[in-house]
N, C-alpha and C positions, 0 to 999 in steps of 0.2 A: 619596843626596842628601837633604838635610833639607828637608822641605816646611814653608814658613813660612805661618802663618795670618795673614791680613790681614782686619781688620774691614771689614764692608760698611756700607751705609746702612740705613735703615729699610725701604725698598722695593727699591732698586737694589743689585745685586751689583758687585763690583770687576771690570772687564773686564781682559782679558789685557794690553793695552798699558799700562794704569795699574799693574797688578800688577808688571810688569817695571820700571817707573820707581821704584816704591816699594821693591822689593827691592834695586835697585841704589844706593839712596841712604838709608842708615841714619838720617840726621838727618831727612829728609823723612818716612820711615816712622814715626819717633817722634812727630813732630807730627801725622801722620795718625791715629795711634792715640789721641792725646790729645784730639782734637776729638770732639764729641758725634756719636752716630749720625745725628741730624737734619742736622748740618752736613755730614757725609760724604755723606749722601743728596743734599743740595743740589749739592755738587760733582759727584757721579756723574751726576745728572740733567742738569746744565748741559753736561757733557762729552758725554753720550750724545745730547743734543738737537741736536748739530751735524749738519748735512745733508751737508757736504763733508768729505773726509778732511783737507784742509789746515786747515779750521776746527777740527776735532777735535784735530789736532796742536798748533795754536796754543793751544787751551784747556788742553791738558795742560801746556804750558809755562807758561802764565799761572797755572794752579792751583799748580804747583810753586813758582814764584816768590812768589806771594801767601802760601801757607802758610808758607814760610820767612821771610817778612816779618811774620808774625804775624796775617795776615788769615784769619779763620775761615770765611768764606762768600764765594761769588761776588758781586762788586759789580755793582750796577745790573741785577739780574736779578729777575724777578717771583717766582721760586722754583719748586720742584717741584710740579707739579699732580697727581702720583701718590700723594701721601700723604694 
C-alpha cells in the first residue's frame, strides 16, 4: 500500500478523519496542498476546536465544500490561537 504524504499546518497535524477525506478526494487533496501552511493550520485548528462529534463532522463537510469553492480559510472565525 502506498503511503500518501499530506501537508500539515504550521502547528496542527492532519487528523485521521480529515486524512481519510483528503485521500478519498483527489481534487480536494490538490486544493489542500495548494493552500499555504498557515491556511491549512487555520482549517485544522477550526476543525479540532469543535467540542462535539457532530460539530466536527459538520466542519469537515464545510471545509471540503469551501475549499472546492475556492475559499482558503474558515469564514467568521477569529483564527488559530496556537501560532
